C-alpha positions as CSV (number, residue, x, y, z in Angstrom):
1,X,55.6,9.5,61.2
2,X,53.1,8.0,63.7
3,X,52.6,4.3,63.1
4,X,49.3,4.4,64.9
5,X,47.8,6.7,62.2
6,X,49.1,4.6,59.3
7,X,46.4,3.2,56.9
8,X,46.9,0.2,54.6
9,X,45.8,-0.2,51.0
10,X,44.2,-3.7,51.1
11,X,41.7,-3.5,48.2
12,X,42.3,-4.2,44.5
13,X,40.3,-1.7,42.4
14,X,41.3,-2.7,38.9
15,X,43.7,-5.4,37.6
16,X,44.9,-6.3,34.1
17,X,43.8,-9.7,32.7
18,X,47.4,-10.9,33.0
19,X,47.6,-10.4,36.8
20,X,48.2,-13.7,38.5
21,X,46.9,-12.8,42.0
22,X,50.4,-12.6,43.5
23,X,50.9,-10.3,46.4
24,X,53.3,-7.9,44.7
25,X,52.0,-4.5,45.8
26,X,51.1,-3.1,49.2
27,X,51.2,0.4,50.7
28,X,50.9,1.9,54.2
29,X,49.9,5.6,54.2
30,X,50.1,8.5,56.5
31,X,48.5,11.9,56.3
32,X,49.5,14.8,58.5
33,X,48.8,18.6,58.6
34,X,49.7,21.9,60.0
35,X,48.1,25.3,59.5
36,X,49.7,25.8,56.1
37,X,50.3,22.3,54.6
38,X,49.2,18.7,54.1
39,X,51.9,16.0,54.3
40,X,51.6,12.6,52.7
41,X,53.8,9.6,53.3
42,X,53.6,6.1,51.8
43,X,55.8,3.1,52.3
44,X,55.2,0.9,49.2
45,X,56.1,-2.7,48.8
46,X,56.5,-3.5,45.1
47,X,58.5,-6.4,43.6
48,X,59.0,-4.6,40.2
49,X,59.3,-0.9,39.9
50,X,58.3,0.6,36.5
51,X,57.9,4.4,36.0
52,X,58.7,5.7,32.5
53,X,56.2,8.6,32.5
54,X,56.2,12.3,33.4
55,X,53.6,15.0,33.5
56,X,49.9,14.1,33.4
57,X,50.6,10.5,32.4
58,X,52.6,9.5,35.6
59,X,49.6,7.4,36.6
60,X,50.5,5.0,33.8
61,X,53.6,3.9,35.9
62,X,54.1,3.1,39.5
63,X,52.6,6.1,41.4
64,X,50.1,7.3,43.9
65,X,46.9,9.2,43.3
66,X,45.1,11.2,46.1
67,X,41.8,12.9,45.9
68,X,40.6,15.6,48.3
69,X,37.3,17.3,48.8
70,X,38.4,20.2,50.9
71,X,34.9,21.4,51.8
72,X,33.2,18.0,52.5
73,X,30.5,19.5,54.7
74,X,29.8,22.5,52.4
75,X,29.0,20.6,49.1
76,X,28.8,16.9,49.8
77,X,27.4,15.2,46.7
78,X,28.2,13.1,43.6
79,X,29.4,16.0,41.4
80,X,33.0,17.4,41.3
81,X,33.4,21.1,42.2
82,X,36.2,23.7,42.5
83,X,37.1,22.4,46.0
84,X,37.8,18.9,44.7
85,X,41.4,18.0,43.8
86,X,43.4,15.1,42.6
87,X,47.1,14.9,43.1
88,X,49.2,12.3,41.3
89,X,52.6,11.6,42.9
90,X,55.4,9.8,41.1
91,X,58.5,8.4,42.8
92,X,60.4,8.7,39.5
93,X,62.5,5.8,38.2
94,X,65.4,6.2,40.8
95,X,67.7,7.1,38.0
96,X,67.1,9.9,35.5
97,X,63.4,10.5,36.1
98,X,62.9,12.6,39.2
99,X,60.0,12.4,41.6
100,X,57.1,14.6,40.5
101,X,53.5,15.7,41.1
102,X,50.5,16.7,38.9
103,X,47.5,18.5,40.3
104,X,44.0,18.4,38.9
105,X,41.1,20.6,40.1
106,X,37.3,20.1,39.7
107,X,35.2,22.7,37.9
108,X,31.6,23.7,37.6
109,X,31.1,21.4,34.6
110,X,31.9,18.4,36.8
111,X,35.3,17.9,35.1
112,X,38.7,17.6,36.7
113,X,41.4,19.1,34.3
114,X,45.0,19.5,35.0
115,X,45.8,22.6,37.2
116,X,49.5,23.4,36.9
117,X,51.6,25.7,39.1
118,X,51.1,23.9,42.4
119,X,54.3,24.0,44.5
120,X,54.0,20.4,45.7
121,X,57.3,18.9,46.7
122,X,57.9,15.1,46.3
123,X,60.8,13.0,47.5
124,X,61.2,9.3,47.1
125,X,63.7,6.7,48.1
126,X,64.1,3.2,46.8
127,X,64.1,0.4,49.4
128,X,65.0,-3.2,49.3
129,X,61.4,-4.2,48.7
130,X,59.9,-1.1,47.0
131,X,60.1,2.6,47.9
132,X,59.0,5.3,50.3
133,X,57.5,8.6,49.1
134,X,56.7,11.8,50.9
135,X,55.0,14.9,49.7
136,X,54.5,18.4,51.0
137,X,51.2,20.0,49.7
138,X,50.9,23.7,50.5
139,X,47.3,24.6,51.6
140,X,47.3,27.5,49.1
141,X,47.6,25.0,46.2
142,X,44.3,23.6,47.5
143,X,42.5,26.9,47.0
144,X,43.6,28.2,50.4
145,X,42.4,25.1,52.2
146,X,42.2,25.8,56.0
147,X,42.5,22.6,58.0
148,X,41.4,24.6,61.1
149,X,38.0,25.3,59.5
150,X,37.5,22.1,57.5
151,X,38.6,19.2,59.7
152,X,36.5,16.7,57.8
153,X,37.7,16.2,54.2
154,X,36.8,13.8,51.5
155,X,39.8,11.6,50.8
156,X,40.4,8.8,48.3
157,X,43.8,7.2,47.6
158,X,45.0,4.8,44.8
159,X,48.3,3.0,44.4
160,X,49.1,2.4,40.8
161,X,51.3,-0.6,40.0
162,X,52.7,-1.3,36.6
163,X,54.9,-4.4,36.3
164,X,54.9,-4.7,32.5
165,X,56.2,-1.3,31.5
166,X,53.1,-0.5,29.4
167,X,49.7,0.9,30.2
168,X,47.8,-1.4,32.5
169,X,44.3,0.2,32.1
170,X,42.2,-1.3,29.3
171,X,39.0,0.7,29.8
172,X,40.4,4.3,29.5
173,X,42.7,6.8,31.0
174,X,39.9,8.5,32.9
175,X,39.8,5.6,35.4
176,X,42.8,7.1,37.1
177,X,40.4,9.3,39.1
178,X,37.1,8.6,40.8
179,X,34.7,11.3,39.7
180,X,32.1,10.9,42.4
181,X,33.3,12.6,45.6
182,X,30.3,11.2,47.6
183,X,32.1,7.8,47.3
184,X,35.3,9.0,48.8
185,X,36.1,8.3,52.4
186,X,35.9,11.0,55.0
187,X,39.2,11.8,56.8
188,X,39.1,13.6,60.1
189,X,42.0,15.9,60.7
190,X,42.8,16.1,64.5
191,X,45.5,17.6,66.6
192,X,47.7,15.1,68.5
193,X,48.3,16.0,72.2
């Protein structure tokens, strides 16, 4: 992975009332692509790893959530559509619970329900101060996303940290995604020389 293209996660979006402000979570991200796939890597610093969930509740444990608007220029706006996706990635528990992924897809009603059958591959490795996670996302699991045609995509990433082993969100599970694509960053996919 190219260290020059690495992006940090410096902003806290939501914290539990019991959080003491300690620097216990940090991530550095990479995003790469070829004609058929997107590739994601994250090096996560985390003092306490907790992941007890599988399936659509993996966001309740230590995990990563990525949101993509694969046709940013075609339908930029505040409403979810069929080219908007969320992919949750779990490193597992480094014991019996394997790394996994869950895909969600926007629809014409502005909802983003789970969309199974995706073919995403996730690998993770525990490190001395956290973990690394890599994922291979086939373009055809993003509705045939063609990075040659859509070089500018909406992109939003969240690092979930759960030190207590119980749900950290107090406002509702729907907070694990951001439902306004116009607030997502714009990532520009370029070819390195």
